[in-house]
N, CA, C and O atoms as a printed pandas DataFrame, in Angstrom:
     atom_number atom_name residue_name chain_id  residue_number  x_coord  y_coord  z_coord
0              1         N          MET        A               1   -9.327   -9.936   -1.868
1              2        CA          MET        A               1   -8.694   -9.243   -2.808
2              3         C          MET        A               1   -9.649   -8.607   -3.770
3              4         O          MET        A               1  -10.763   -9.042   -4.060
4              5         N          LYS        A               2   -9.044   -7.460   -4.254
5              6        CA          LYS        A               2   -9.894   -6.536   -5.278
6              7         C          LYS        A               2   -8.998   -6.032   -6.510
7              8         O          LYS        A               2   -7.797   -5.766   -6.482
8              9         N          VAL        A               3   -9.699   -5.980   -7.375
9             10        CA          VAL        A               3   -8.712   -5.484   -8.702
10            11         C          VAL        A               3   -9.822   -4.417   -9.396
11            12         O          VAL        A               3  -10.867   -4.831   -9.898
12            13         N          ARG        A               4   -9.495   -3.138   -9.361
13            14        CA          ARG        A               4  -10.308   -2.417  -10.238
14            15         C          ARG        A               4   -9.676   -1.985  -11.759
15            16         O          ARG        A               4   -8.588   -1.419  -11.870
16            17         N          VAL        A               5  -10.540   -2.345  -12.907
17            18        CA          VAL        A               5   -9.988   -1.905  -14.024
18            19         C          VAL        A               5  -10.739   -1.036  -14.862
19            20         O          VAL        A               5  -11.946   -0.966  -14.632
20            21         N          LEU        A               6  -10.170   -0.231  -15.967
21            22        CA          LEU        A               6  -10.987    0.306  -16.650
22            23         C          LEU        A               6  -11.278   -0.317  -17.998
23            24         O          LEU        A               6  -10.293   -0.662  -18.652
24            25         N          ALA        A               7  -12.341   -0.491  -18.453
25            26        CA          ALA        A               7  -12.714   -1.322  -19.597
26            27         C          ALA        A               7  -12.147   -0.740  -20.821
27            28         O          ALA        A               7  -12.041    0.461  -21.068
28            29         N          GLU        A               8  -11.778   -1.782  -21.596
29            30        CA          GLU        A               8  -11.044   -1.358  -22.969
30            31         C          GLU        A               8  -11.664   -2.567  -23.872
31            32         O          GLU        A               8  -11.537   -3.753  -23.566
32            33         N          GLU        A               9  -12.272   -2.152  -24.893
33            34        CA          GLU        A               9  -12.945   -3.200  -25.774
34            35         C          GLU        A               9  -12.009   -4.135  -26.114
35            36         O          GLU        A               9  -12.473   -5.238  -26.404
36            37         N          LYS        A              10  -10.962   -4.024  -26.154
37            38        CA          LYS        A              10   -9.615   -5.187  -26.482
38            39         C          LYS        A              10   -9.413   -5.886  -25.490
39            40         O          LYS        A              10   -9.459   -7.099  -25.695
40            41         N          GLU        A              11   -9.229   -5.592  -24.598
41            42        CA          GLU        A              11   -8.967   -6.391  -23.263
42            43         C          GLU        A              11  -10.046   -7.224  -22.788
43            44         O          GLU        A              11   -9.799   -8.300  -22.242
44            45         N          LEU        A              12  -11.363   -6.756  -22.975
45            46        CA          LEU        A              12  -12.599   -7.617  -22.550
46            47         C          LEU        A              12  -12.848   -8.855  -23.503
47            48         O          LEU        A              12  -13.307   -9.938  -23.140
48            49         N          ALA        A              13  -12.467   -8.509  -24.776
49            50        CA          ALA        A              13  -12.505   -9.716  -25.971
50            51         C          ALA        A              13  -11.706  -10.748  -25.467
51            52         O          ALA        A              13  -12.115  -11.908  -25.434
52            53         N          VAL        A              14  -10.269  -10.318  -24.953
53            54        CA          VAL        A              14   -9.512  -11.354  -24.948
54            55         C          VAL        A              14   -9.239  -11.912  -23.760
55            56         O          VAL        A              14   -8.585  -12.953  -23.705
56            57         N          GLN        A              15   -9.760  -11.216  -22.519
57            58        CA          GLN        A              15   -9.699  -11.637  -21.143
58            59         C          GLN        A              15   -9.844  -13.287  -20.976
59            60         O          GLN        A              15   -8.964  -13.990  -20.481
60            61         N          LYS        A              16  -11.193  -13.801  -21.512
61            62        CA          LYS        A              16  -11.395  -15.016  -21.319
62            63         C          LYS        A              16  -10.309  -16.102  -21.802
63            64         O          LYS        A              16  -10.099  -17.122  -21.146
64            65         N          SER        A              17   -9.667  -15.818  -22.945
65            66        CA          SER        A              17   -8.783  -16.597  -23.323
66            67         C          SER        A              17   -7.316  -16.434  -22.473
67            68         O          SER        A              17   -6.404  -17.261  -22.488
68            69         N          TRP        A              18   -7.330  -15.374  -21.860
69            70        CA          TRP        A              18   -5.837  -15.202  -21.035
70            71         C          TRP        A              18   -6.160  -15.919  -19.843
71            72         O          TRP        A              18   -5.205  -16.413  -19.245
72            73         N          ILE        A              19   -7.439  -16.101  -19.315
73            74        CA          ILE        A              19   -7.834  -17.033  -18.094
74            75         C          ILE        A              19   -7.797  -18.491  -18.392
75            76         O          ILE        A              19   -7.335  -19.271  -17.559
76            77         N          ALA        A              20   -8.270  -18.907  -19.561
77            78        CA          ALA        A              20   -8.460  -20.125  -19.981
78            79         C          ALA        A              20   -6.871  -20.646  -20.123
79            80         O          ALA        A              20   -6.586  -21.773  -19.718
80            81         N          ALA        A              21   -5.914  -19.834  -20.678
81            82        CA          ALA        A              21   -4.693  -20.122  -20.804
82            83         C          ALA        A              21   -4.067  -20.526  -19.542
83            84         O          ALA        A              21   -3.470  -21.589  -19.378
84            85         N          ARG        A              22   -4.289  -19.350  -18.409
85            86        CA          ARG        A              22   -3.606  -19.768  -17.049
86            87         C          ARG        A              22   -4.302  -21.087  -16.248
87            88         O          ARG        A              22   -3.638  -21.631  -15.365
88            89         N          LEU        A              23   -5.622  -21.578  -16.567
89            90        CA          LEU        A              23   -6.386  -22.331  -16.233
90            91         C          LEU        A              23   -5.633  -24.131  -16.692
91            92         O          LEU        A              23   -5.663  -25.158  -16.015
92            93         N          THR        A              24   -5.087  -23.914  -17.933
93            94        CA          THR        A              24   -4.801  -25.032  -18.567
94            95         C          THR        A              24   -3.194  -25.320  -18.470
95            96         O          THR        A              24   -2.819  -26.406  -18.027
96            97         N          HIS        A              25   -2.366  -24.454  -18.839
97            98        CA          HIS        A              25   -0.864  -24.366  -19.034
98            99         C          HIS        A              25   -0.211  -24.021  -17.781
99           100         O          HIS        A              25    0.999  -24.245  -17.796
100          101         N          ASP        A              26   -0.682  -23.533  -16.689
101          102        CA          ASP        A              26   -0.134  -23.269  -15.494
102          103         C          ASP        A              26    0.298  -24.405  -14.743
103          104         O          ASP        A              26   -0.520  -25.274  -14.440
104          105         N          PRO        A              27    1.598  -24.493  -14.385
105          106        CA          PRO        A              27    1.889  -25.627  -13.586
106          107         C          PRO        A              27    1.208  -25.712  -12.546
107          108         O          PRO        A              27    0.862  -26.871  -12.314
108          109         N          LYS        A              28    0.853  -24.936  -11.787
109          110        CA          LYS        A              28   -0.178  -24.886  -10.486
110          111         C          LYS        A              28   -1.372  -25.057  -10.921
111          112         O          LYS        A              28   -2.233  -24.889  -10.058
112          113         N          ALA        A              29   -1.744  -25.334  -11.960
113          114        CA          ALA        A              29   -3.118  -25.539  -12.298
114          115         C          ALA        A              29   -3.880  -26.664  -11.975
115          116         O          ALA        A              29   -3.407  -27.721  -12.393
116          117         N          ASN        A              30   -4.965  -26.740  -11.324
117          118        CA          ASN        A              30   -5.592  -27.969  -11.075
118          119         C          ASN        A              30   -6.249  -28.831  -12.062
119          120         O          ASN        A              30   -7.256  -28.391  -12.615
120          121         N          PRO        A              31   -5.854  -29.893  -12.329
121          122        CA          PRO        A              31   -6.145  -30.799  -13.384
122          123         C          PRO        A              31   -7.560  -31.181  -13.226
123          124         O          PRO        A              31   -8.062  -31.708  -14.218
124          125         N          LYS        A              32   -8.284  -31.032  -12.223
125          126        CA          LYS        A              32   -9.594  -31.210  -12.085
126          127         C          LYS        A              32  -10.449  -30.210  -12.259
127          128         O          LYS        A              32  -11.596  -30.470  -11.896
128          129         N          THR        A              33  -10.252  -29.072  -12.727
129          130        CA          THR        A              33  -10.873  -27.698  -12.930
130          131         C          THR        A              33  -12.078  -28.058  -13.857
131          132         O          THR        A              33  -12.046  -28.789  -14.847
132          133         N          ASN        A              34  -13.153  -27.390  -13.330
133          134        CA          ASN        A              34  -14.314  -27.408  -13.944
134          135         C          ASN        A              34  -14.591  -26.101  -14.908
135          136         O          ASN        A              34  -15.021  -25.027  -14.487
136          137         N          PHE        A              35  -14.300  -26.359  -16.130
137          138        CA          PHE        A              35  -14.180  -25.315  -16.742
138          139         C          PHE        A              35  -15.647  -24.590  -16.943
139          140         O          PHE        A              35  -15.566  -23.467  -17.441
140          141         N          ASN        A              36  -16.746  -24.975  -16.688
141          142        CA          ASN        A              36  -17.835  -24.422  -16.745
142          143         C          ASN        A              36  -17.956  -23.005  -15.992
143          144         O          ASN        A              36  -18.893  -22.264  -16.286
144          145         N          CYS        A              37  -16.850  -22.562  -14.858
145          146        CA          CYS        A              37  -16.700  -21.545  -14.323
146          147         C          CYS        A              37  -16.136  -20.325  -15.292
147          148         O          CYS        A              37  -16.163  -19.163  -14.887
148          149         N          LEU        A              38  -15.665  -20.643  -16.491
149          150        CA          LEU        A              38  -15.066  -19.618  -17.188
150          151         C          LEU        A              38  -16.376  -19.314  -18.191
151          152         O          LEU        A              38  -16.557  -18.162  -18.586
152          153         N          ASN        A              39  -17.224  -20.331  -18.561
153          154        CA          ASN        A              39  -18.431  -19.840  -19.389
154          155         C          ASN        A              39  -19.174  -19.241  -18.589
155          156         O          ASN        A              39  -19.966  -18.546  -19.226
156          157         N          ASP        A              40  -19.361  -19.138  -17.182
157          158        CA          ASP        A              40  -20.321  -18.505  -16.498
158          159         C          ASP        A              40  -19.563  -17.201  -16.267
159          160         O          ASP        A              40  -20.351  -16.258  -16.335
160          161         N          PHE        A              41  -18.423  -16.850  -16.041
161          162        CA          PHE        A              41  -17.602  -15.788  -16.015
162          163         C          PHE        A              41  -17.762  -14.916  -17.331
163          164         O          PHE        A              41  -17.957  -13.700  -17.319
164          165         N          GLY        A              42  -17.660  -15.642  -18.379
165          166        CA          GLY        A              42  -17.750  -14.950  -19.797
166          167         C          GLY        A              42  -19.081  -14.329  -20.014
167          168         O          GLY        A              42  -19.263  -13.291  -20.650
168          169         N          SER        A              43  -19.961  -15.017  -19.459
169          170        CA          SER        A              43  -21.267  -14.679  -19.560
170          171         C          SER        A              43  -21.717  -13.089  -18.912
171          172         O          SER        A              43  -22.690  -12.448  -19.308
172          173         N          PHE        A              44  -20.964  -12.742  -18.067
173          174        CA          PHE        A              44  -21.179  -11.380  -17.467
174          175         C          PHE        A              44  -20.796  -10.436  -18.672
175          176         O          PHE        A              44  -21.339   -9.336  -18.571
176          177         N          PHE        A              45  -20.076  -10.573  -19.677
177          178        CA          PHE        A              45  -19.453   -9.529  -20.471
178          179         C          PHE        A              45  -20.337   -9.660  -21.963
179          180         O          PHE        A              45  -19.803   -9.479  -23.057
180          181         N          THR        A              46  -21.589   -9.960  -21.802
181          182        CA          THR        A              46  -22.442  -10.160  -23.154
182          183         C          THR        A              46  -22.626   -9.102  -23.804
183          184         O          THR        A              46  -21.972   -8.122  -23.448
184          185         N          GLN        A              47  -23.364   -8.997  -24.702
185          186        CA          GLN        A              47  -23.672   -7.781  -25.701
186          187         C          GLN        A              47  -25.135   -6.963  -24.957
187          188         O          GLN        A              47  -25.620   -5.883  -25.296
188          189         N          ASP        A              48  -25.557   -7.814  -23.956
189          190        CA          ASP        A              48  -26.715   -7.214  -22.989
190          191         C          ASP        A              48  -26.171   -6.148  -22.350
191          192         O          ASP        A              48  -26.678   -5.036  -22.208
192          193         N          ILE        A              49  -25.018   -6.574  -21.934
193          194        CA          ILE        A              49  -24.463   -5.346  -20.767
194          195         C          ILE        A              49  -23.586   -4.281  -21.551
195          196         O          ILE        A              49  -22.584   -4.634  -22.173
196          197         N          PRO        A              50  -23.944   -3.164  -21.502
197          198        CA          PRO        A              50  -23.194   -2.375  -22.498
198          199         C          PRO        A              50  -21.847   -1.794  -21.256
199          200         O          PRO        A              50  -21.895   -1.355  -20.107
200          201         N          ILE        A              51  -20.766   -2.078  -22.207
201          202        CA          ILE        A              51  -19.270   -1.291  -21.182
202          203         C          ILE        A              51  -18.531   -0.606  -22.327
203          204         O          ILE        A              51  -17.701   -1.028  -23.133
204          205         N          PRO        A              52  -19.113    0.618  -22.137
205          206        CA          PRO        A              52  -18.173    1.665  -22.963
206          207         C          PRO        A              52  -16.799    1.633  -22.303
207          208         O          PRO        A              52  -16.578    1.446  -21.106
208          209         N          ALA        A              53  -15.928    1.842  -23.253
209          210        CA          ALA        A              53  -14.429    2.178  -22.795
210          211         C          ALA        A              53  -14.461    3.347  -21.597
211          212         O          ALA        A              53  -15.104    4.395  -21.551
212          213         N          GLY        A              54  -13.629    2.829  -20.758
213          214        CA          GLY        A              54  -13.498    3.761  -19.286
214          215         C          GLY        A              54  -14.415    3.275  -18.386
215          216         O          GLY        A              54  -14.304    3.741  -17.252
216          217         N          THR        A              55  -15.534    2.245  -18.616
217          218        CA          THR        A              55  -16.200    2.038  -17.456
218          219         C          THR        A              55  -15.408    1.100  -16.399
219          220         O          THR        A              55  -14.717    0.148  -16.759
220          221         N          VAL        A              56  -15.579    1.455  -15.161
221          222        CA          VAL        A              56  -14.900    0.952  -14.014
222          223         C          VAL        A              56  -15.384   -0.417  -13.893
223          224         O          VAL        A              56  -16.605   -0.537  -13.989
224          225         N          ILE        A              57  -14.715   -1.457  -13.707
225          226        CA          ILE        A              57  -15.008   -2.841  -13.530
226          227         C          ILE        A              57  -14.157   -3.435  -12.360
227          228         O          ILE        A              57  -12.928   -3.446  -12.433
228          229         N          ASP        A              58  -14.955   -4.015  -11.085
229          230        CA          ASP        A              58  -14.395   -4.365   -9.874
230          231         C          ASP        A              58  -14.659   -5.973  -10.223
231          232         O          ASP        A              58  -15.649   -6.540  -10.686
232          233         N          PHE        A              59  -13.382   -6.456   -9.814
233          234        CA          PHE        A              59  -13.175   -8.105   -9.526
234          235         C          PHE        A              59  -12.547   -8.342   -8.077
235          236         O          PHE        A              59  -11.423   -7.985   -7.725
236          237         N          ARG        A              60  -13.416   -8.957   -7.373
237          238        CA          ARG        A              60  -13.380   -9.367   -5.847
238          239         C          ARG        A              60  -13.325  -10.770   -5.736
239          240         O          ARG        A              60  -14.152  -11.454   -6.339
240          241         N          ARG        A              61  -12.354  -11.333   -4.959
241          242        CA          ARG        A              61  -12.056  -12.463   -4.446
242          243         C          ARG        A              61  -12.579  -12.692   -3.005
243          244         O          ARG        A              61  -12.050  -12.021   -2.119
244          245         N          THR        A              62  -13.502  -13.513   -2.694
245          246        CA          THR        A              62  -14.002  -13.742   -1.612
246          247         C          THR        A              62  -13.088  -14.970   -0.544
247          248         O          THR        A              62  -12.417  -15.819   -1.132
248          249         N          ALA        A              63  -13.122  -14.974    0.687
249          250        CA          ALA        A              63  -12.351  -16.054    1.577
250          251         C          ALA        A              63  -13.043  -17.525    1.014
251          252         O          ALA        A              63  -12.385  -18.525    1.303
252          253         N          ASP        A              64  -14.090  -17.711    0.371
253          254        CA          ASP        A              64  -14.836  -18.928    0.049
254          255         C          ASP        A              64  -14.569  -19.155   -1.479
255          256         O          ASP        A              64  -15.261  -20.008   -2.035
256          257         N          GLY        A              65  -13.750  -18.560   -2.119
257          258        CA          GLY        A              65  -13.506  -18.734   -3.477
258          259         C          GLY        A              65  -14.557  -18.558   -4.472
259          260         O          GLY        A              65  -14.864  -19.449   -5.263
260          261         N          GLN        A              66  -15.257  -17.104   -4.424
261          262        CA          GLN        A              66  -16.229  -16.453   -5.168
262          263         C          GLN        A              66  -15.409  -15.560   -6.039
263          264         O          GLN        A              66  -14.651  -14.829   -5.401
264          265         N          LEU        A              67  -15.374  -15.448   -7.207
265          266        CA          LEU        A              67  -14.945  -14.346   -8.015
266          267         C          LEU        A              67  -16.249  -13.391   -8.255
267          268         O          LEU        A              67  -17.108  -13.880   -8.990
268          269         N          ILE        A              68  -16.470  -12.257   -7.794
269          270        CA          ILE        A              68  -17.603  -11.420   -7.990
270          271         C          ILE        A              68  -17.310  -10.222   -8.736
271          272         O          ILE        A              68  -16.324   -9.566   -8.398
272          273         N          THR        A              69  -18.064   -9.823   -9.756
273          274        CA          THR        A              69  -17.929   -8.959  -10.764
274          275         C          THR        A              69  -18.863   -7.926  -10.708
275          276         O          THR        A              69  -20.048   -8.242  -10.813
276          277         N          GLU        A              70  -18.540   -6.649  -10.550
277          278        CA          GLU        A              70  -19.376   -5.329  -10.581
278          279         C          GLU        A              70  -18.839   -4.473  -11.951
279          280         O          GLU        A              70  -17.701   -4.068  -12.192
280          281         N          ILE        A              71  -19.796   -4.378  -12.573
281          282        CA          ILE        A              71  -19.466   -3.214  -13.521
282          283         C          ILE        A              71  -20.341   -1.793  -13.450
283          284         O          ILE        A              71  -21.572   -1.785  -13.420
284          285         N          GLY        A              72  -19.526   -0.613  -13.429
285          286        CA          GLY        A              72  -20.106    0.332  -13.089
286          287         C          GLY        A              72  -21.030    0.607  -11.763
287          288         O          GLY        A              72  -22.058    1.277  -11.668
288          289         N          GLY        A              73  -20.300   -0.152  -10.757
289          290        CA          GLY        A              73  -20.884    0.018   -9.488
290          291         C          GLY        A              73  -21.991   -1.055   -9.212
291          292         O          GLY        A              73  -22.299   -1.315   -8.049
292          293         N          ASN        A              74  -22.661   -1.753  -10.396
293          294        CA          ASN        A              74  -23.772   -2.872  -10.341
294          295         C          ASN        A              74  -23.202   -4.424  -10.296
295          296         O          ASN        A              74  -22.580   -4.873  -11.259
296          297         N          LEU        A              75  -23.446   -5.184   -9.155
297          298        CA          LEU        A              75  -23.206   -6.315   -9.290
298          299         C          LEU        A              75  -23.910   -7.122  -10.731
299          300         O          LEU        A              75  -25.093   -7.105  -11.072
300          301         N          VAL        A              76  -22.752   -7.808  -11.409
301          302        CA          VAL        A              76  -23.288   -8.444  -12.523
302          303         C          VAL        A              76  -23.245  -10.022  -12.318
303          304         O          VAL        A              76  -23.625  -10.763  -13.225
304          305         N          GLY        A              77  -22.839  -10.449  -11.278
305          306        CA          GLY        A              77  -22.404  -11.915  -10.904
306          307         C          GLY        A              77  -21.374  -12.462  -10.079
307          308         O          GLY        A              77  -20.458  -11.734   -9.697
308          309         N          ALA        A              78  -21.429  -13.721   -9.751
309          310        CA          ALA        A              78  -20.313  -14.247   -9.083
310          311         C          ALA        A              78  -20.098  -15.894   -9.455
311          312         O          ALA        A              78  -20.989  -16.714   -9.676
312          313         N          VAL        A              79  -18.919  -16.069   -9.452
313          314        CA          VAL        A              79  -18.898  -17.502   -9.779
314          315         C          VAL        A              79  -17.917  -18.240   -8.575
315          316         O          VAL        A              79  -16.861  -17.722   -8.213
316          317         N          ARG        A              80  -18.398  -19.438   -8.054
317          318        CA          ARG        A              80  -17.606  -19.829   -7.140
318          319         C          ARG        A              80  -16.658  -20.992   -7.749
319          320         O          ARG        A              80  -17.015  -22.118   -8.097
320          321         N          SER        A              81  -15.404  -20.452   -7.789
321          322        CA          SER        A              81  -14.365  -21.259   -8.268
322          323         C          SER        A              81  -13.019  -20.713   -7.780
323          324         O          SER        A              81  -12.496  -19.674   -8.184
324          325         N          LYS        A              82  -12.528  -21.554   -6.853
325          326        CA          LYS        A              82  -11.193  -21.014   -6.626
326          327         C          LYS        A              82  -10.083  -21.219   -7.598
327          328         O          LYS        A              82   -9.046  -20.565   -7.479
328          329         N          ASP        A              83  -10.218  -21.970   -8.422
329          330        CA          ASP        A              83   -9.311  -21.939   -9.565
330          331         C          ASP        A              83   -9.492  -20.912  -10.451
331          332         O          ASP        A              83   -8.466  -20.451  -10.950
332          333         N          LEU        A              84  -10.689  -20.376  -10.816
333          334        CA          LEU        A              84  -10.776  -19.239  -11.665
334          335         C          LEU        A              84  -10.397  -18.267  -10.701
335          336         O          LEU        A              84   -9.852  -17.306  -11.245
336          337         N          CYS        A              85  -10.477  -18.178   -9.600
337          338        CA          CYS        A              85   -9.926  -16.968   -8.812
338          339         C          CYS        A              85   -8.662  -16.725   -8.875
339          340         O          CYS        A              85   -8.130  -15.639   -9.103
340          341         N          ARG        A              86   -8.060  -17.954   -8.629
341          342        CA          ARG        A              86   -6.361  -18.077   -8.780
342          343         C          ARG        A              86   -5.917  -17.426  -10.217
343          344         O          ARG        A              86   -5.125  -16.487  -10.299
344          345         N          ALA        A              87   -6.487  -18.005  -11.238
345          346        CA          ALA        A              87   -6.081  -17.837  -12.702
346          347         C          ALA        A              87   -6.545  -16.157  -13.087
347          348         O          ALA        A              87   -5.854  -15.459  -13.829
348          349         N          PHE        A              88   -7.534  -15.788  -12.588
349          350        CA          PHE        A              88   -7.991  -14.303  -12.697
350          351         C          PHE        A              88   -6.847  -13.296  -12.179
351          352         O          PHE        A              88   -6.432  -12.346  -12.843
352          353         N          PHE        A              89   -6.428  -13.627  -10.971
353          354        CA          PHE        A              89   -5.440  -12.781  -10.354
354          355         C          PHE        A              89   -4.317  -12.956  -10.597
355          356         O          PHE        A              89   -3.580  -11.982  -10.445
356          357         N          ASP        A              90   -3.725  -14.214  -11.058
357          358        CA          ASP        A              90   -2.546  -14.220  -11.799
358          359         C          ASP        A              90   -2.270  -13.660  -12.846
359          360         O          ASP        A              90   -1.139  -13.289  -13.160
360          361         N          MET        A              91   -3.502  -13.508  -13.656
361          362        CA          MET        A              91   -3.488  -12.625  -14.580
362          363         C          MET        A              91   -2.943  -11.255  -14.618
363          364         O          MET        A              91   -2.383  -10.650  -15.532
364          365         N          TYR        A              92   -3.268  -10.871  -13.284
365          366        CA          TYR        A              92   -2.681   -9.137  -12.985
366          367         C          TYR        A              92   -1.424   -9.202  -12.407
367          368         O          TYR        A              92   -0.471   -8.508  -12.762
368          369         N          ILE        A              93   -1.404  -10.291  -11.240
369          370        CA          ILE        A              93   -0.157  -10.239  -10.319
370          371         C          ILE        A              93    0.688  -11.210  -10.281
371          372         O          ILE        A              93    1.563  -11.261   -9.416
372          373         N          GLY        A              94    0.544  -12.108  -11.209
373          374        CA          GLY        A              94    1.251  -13.272  -11.247
374          375         C          GLY        A              94    2.368  -13.144  -11.714
375          376         O          GLY        A              94    2.659  -11.977  -11.978
376          377         N          ASP        A              95    3.548  -14.314  -12.044
377          378        CA          ASP        A              95    4.932  -14.150  -12.684
378          379         C          ASP        A              95    4.765  -13.231  -14.167
379          380         O          ASP        A              95    5.496  -12.287  -14.467
380          381         N          VAL        A              96    4.064  -13.554  -14.677
381          382        CA          VAL        A              96    4.012  -13.068  -16.268
382          383         C          VAL        A              96    2.604  -12.386  -16.517
383          384         O          VAL        A              96    1.703  -12.905  -17.177
384          385         N          PRO        A              97    2.532  -10.966  -15.805
385          386        CA          PRO        A              97    1.034  -10.278  -15.928
386          387         C          PRO        A              97    0.724   -9.683  -17.361
387          388         O          PRO        A              97    1.578   -9.537  -18.235
388          389         N          VAL        A              98   -0.511   -9.386  -17.472
389          390        CA          VAL        A              98   -1.043   -8.758  -18.857
390          391         C          VAL        A              98   -0.437   -7.431  -18.820
391          392         O          VAL        A              98   -0.208   -6.889  -19.901
392          393         N          SER        A              99   -0.172   -6.888  -17.842
393          394        CA          SER        A              99    0.250   -5.673  -17.831
394          395         C          SER        A              99    1.138   -5.244  -16.542
395          396         O          SER        A              99    0.479   -5.012  -15.529
396          397         N          GLU        A             100    2.539   -5.110  -16.445
397          398        CA          GLU        A             100    3.250   -5.076  -15.689
398          399         C          GLU        A             100    3.015   -3.552  -14.753
399          400         O          GLU        A             100    3.176   -3.416  -13.541
400          401         N          GLN        A             101    2.594   -2.521  -15.742
401          402        CA          GLN        A             101    2.004   -1.467  -14.975
402          403         C          GLN        A             101    1.000   -1.732  -13.840
403          404         O          GLN        A             101    1.096   -1.425  -12.652
404          405         N          THR        A             102    0.002   -2.384  -14.500
405          406        CA          THR        A             102   -1.109   -2.810  -13.696
406          407         C          THR        A             102   -0.828   -3.385  -12.040
407          408         O          THR        A             102   -1.314   -3.054  -10.958
408          409         N          LYS        A             103    0.289   -4.489  -12.483
409          410        CA          LYS        A             103    0.873   -5.174  -11.397
410          411         C          LYS        A             103    1.722   -4.064  -10.457
411          412         O          LYS        A             103    1.828   -4.403   -9.278
412          413         N          GLU        A             104    2.112   -3.255  -10.693
413          414        CA          GLU        A             104    2.966   -2.507   -9.896
414          415         C          GLU        A             104    2.230   -1.578   -9.278
415          416         O          GLU        A             104    2.596   -1.112   -8.199
416          417         N          GLU        A             105    1.124   -1.202   -9.871
417          418        CA          GLU        A             105   -0.287   -0.401   -9.320
418          419         C          GLU        A             105   -0.504   -0.939   -8.201
419          420         O          GLU        A             105   -0.300   -0.372   -7.127
420          421         N          ILE        A             106   -1.047   -2.367   -8.363
421          422        CA          ILE        A             106   -1.377   -3.230   -7.410
422          423         C          ILE        A             106   -0.601   -3.151   -6.077
423          424         O          ILE        A             106   -1.082   -2.937   -4.965
424          425         N          GLY        A             107    0.637   -3.355   -6.388
425          426        CA          GLY        A             107    1.553   -3.501   -5.466
426          427         C          GLY        A             107    1.933   -2.297   -4.704
427          428         O          GLY        A             107    2.520   -2.453   -3.633
428          429         N          ARG        A             108    1.644   -1.027   -5.168
429          430        CA          ARG        A             108    1.829    0.109   -4.320
430          431         C          ARG        A             108    0.468    0.173   -3.497
431          432         O          ARG        A             108    0.519    0.353   -2.280
432          433         N          ASN        A             109   -0.835    0.017   -4.203
433          434        CA          ASN        A             109   -1.914   -0.056   -3.353
434          435         C          ASN        A             109   -1.895   -0.881   -2.311
435          436         O          ASN        A             109   -2.451   -0.583   -1.254
436          437         N          VAL        A             110   -1.292   -1.938   -2.484
437          438        CA          VAL        A             110   -1.306   -3.082   -1.192
438          439         C          VAL        A             110   -0.182   -2.478   -0.037
439          440         O          VAL        A             110   -0.448   -2.546    1.164
440          441         N          VAL        A             111    0.932   -1.958   -0.470
441          442        CA          VAL        A             111    1.599   -1.322    0.439
442          443         C          VAL        A             111    1.096   -0.065    1.173
443          444         O          VAL        A             111    1.352    0.277    2.328
444          445         N          GLY        A             112    0.292    0.576    0.218
445          446        CA          GLY        A             112   -0.595    1.485    1.023
446          447         C          GLY        A             112   -1.335    1.353    2.140
447          448         O          GLY        A             112   -1.396    2.102    3.115
448          449         N          ILE        A             113   -2.021    0.107    1.867
449          450        CA          ILE        A             113   -3.096   -0.577    2.701
450          451         C          ILE        A             113   -2.239   -1.082    4.146
451          452         O          ILE        A             113   -2.708   -0.955    5.276
452          453         N          LEU        A             114   -1.058   -1.600    3.873
453          454        CA          LEU        A             114   -0.467   -2.258    5.052
454          455         C          LEU        A             114    0.024   -1.098    5.699
455          456         O          LEU        A             114    0.046   -1.176    6.927
456          457         N          LYS        A             115    0.437   -0.003    5.174
457          458        CA          LYS        A             115    0.843    1.239    5.963
458          459         C          LYS        A             115    0.021    2.068    6.909
459          460         O          LYS        A             115    0.372    2.746    7.875
460          461         N          SER        A             116   -1.340    1.808    6.310
461          462        CA          SER        A             116   -2.455    2.468    7.086
462          463         C          SER        A             116   -2.952    1.601    8.287
463          464         O          SER        A             116   -3.810    1.982    9.083
464          465         N          CYS        A             117   -2.241    0.251    8.334
465          466        CA          CYS        A             117   -3.050   -0.565    9.395
466          467         C          CYS        A             117   -2.388   -0.219   10.718
467          468         O          CYS        A             117   -2.805   -0.713   11.766
């Protein structure tokens, strides 16, 4: 599964807190989650990597539970955590998404993919 977003300064600043909330407060959350995964993920968005507004950021989940992050087409890191993957994608396509518009767009993309099969 893959989600592509356009960077917005405000979004990047609060994304880590959205994921943390989903890792801790979601009834489906794993109580044994290793929260180091969140720090590892957050390290991809440091001041060392310029992310101007409008930059394309791709997030991809692999079958073995890695969340892979690419910024501007360049791989910046991967974190192996099924819990992080679930929380991250729940942020976009879960019951209470951060953006209903993004959730609908992802849904349309999935329908398009299924129609092309």
